[in-house]
C-alpha positions, 0 to 999 in steps of 0.5 A: 499500501503506497504511503499518502504524501505528508501534508504541511503543518504551516504552524509548524514550519521552519524559516527554511520552509516558508522560505523552499516554499515561495521559491516553488510558488513563484516559479523557476522565471521570476524566482531565477532572479533570487537563485543566482543571488544565493552561494552552493551551501544555500541552494543545497540546503533550500534544494534539499529542502524543496526535496523533501516538503511533500504534498503543500495545501494550496490555503497554506501557501497561500497564508504564506504568501500572505504573510509576506505580503503584510509583515513587508506591506506592514514595516512603513518605512525602511532604512537598510544601514549597516548599523540597523543590519548590526542591531539585527544581527545582535538579536540572534548571533553571539557577538563574535559572529556578529563581528565577524560579519559585519567585518567581511560586509564592511569590506570590499565587494565580493562575495566570496573572499576570493572575490574579496581580494580582487577588490583590493588595491594591488599595493594594498594587497602586496604589501602585507602578502610580502612578509608571507611566506611564497607558498601562502602567497602562491595559494592566495595569487593561484585564488583570485583573477590573473589579471590582480595577481599580475598585477599583485606580483608587480608590486613585490620585490623582484627576487622574493616575486620569482620564488611565488611564481616558482611555488605556483608553477609547482602546486598541486591540489590544494587540501581544503583544509590547508585551503580554508585555514588560509581563507579565515586568517586572511578573513580576520587579519586582513580582511578585518583590518580592512574594514575597521575603519567603518566600524563605529562606536560613539567613541569613533563616532567622536574622534572624527568629529574631533579630528575636524576641530582647529588645534585650538578648539579641539584642544580646548574640548579635549582637556574639558572632557579629560576633568568629567571623563578621563577614561573617554577623552583618552579613548578617544585620542588613540581613536584621532586620526592625524594628519601625522599619522600619515606617517604611518602609510607604506610608499605603495600608499602614499604613492597613492595619496600624492596622487589623489591630494591636490599639489597647491594643499599638499604644499600647503599641509606639509608647511605645518608637518614635521620634518620626517613626515614631509621626508617620507613625502618627497621620498615617493615623488619623483625628484623634479616633482619634489624640487616644483612641490619645495620651490612652491612651498618657498614662495607661499612665504608664511602661512595661517594656520588656520591653513595649514589645519584645512589642507591637512583635513583634506588630506587627511580625509581624503586618505579614509576615503582610500582606506574605505575602498582597499585602495589604501591601507591605515596601521591601527599599529605602529609595527608591521601587521602581520597577516599568516602565522 
């Protein structure tokens, strides 16, 4: 005797089961664009659920569609932002999982780690990889697109790059556990560093506001805050990114910043910088460009402190924008970061 197909009870359904019924109800043509957005694991999970649904009564399908429509129409206006997404995730995920997810979506575009790496500026990626084992770099470059790997190799030291190429030629299929370990390290050590400037708490937001004060206003507010809450003042000072912090940039990032900054602003900003920072910028310019800039700075004569502050603030903001795009890397520590241990 044949077993009657099981029927679904809409009250006992899980979220994934409801999603599977919704996708079946849409049909192949209408659901195609949604299927394209799923990764392989999600497709397997959805397919597995669909294959075990059994009979779903028309009334159940209708209830689910009405439920979906009512939830969509009853929410009013929606604001999708990093902050609102993080608050939502925090309601049902542990803090470390939330931080991991938010780090990844704040980083470069791409659904997988390797797609994200393909959208990271080649100089930034090379500055991380140049201190790693050639075999590790070979694994990473074998997973990104060929044109991007070529651009990264150009920015690696020549002997090191040749060793990486040799390892790539000899490389056989990489074991899954090794690949997973490299991917996890990239996610936790590299991508989180790139995206961290986007994760804000109250002190981070206030540090950015303080960055936009002129020197006198900044000093006045910090002094007053220290009297009320020394701990908060210290946190803000630690989070503030100042013009002198540009001295932490690697040469490739300095050159990228120089291309993005108006030369008149650069001259004014450097008039008020330390000798060490000034030397760093001149060292990353051509001899001719450096000579012209020095002459321009001499012709300026005395420059108002307010104009220097404005020019330096402009350069800091440009650096932050470039860092958010993954075109330069702003290190949080004076010591050089390592990627793979």
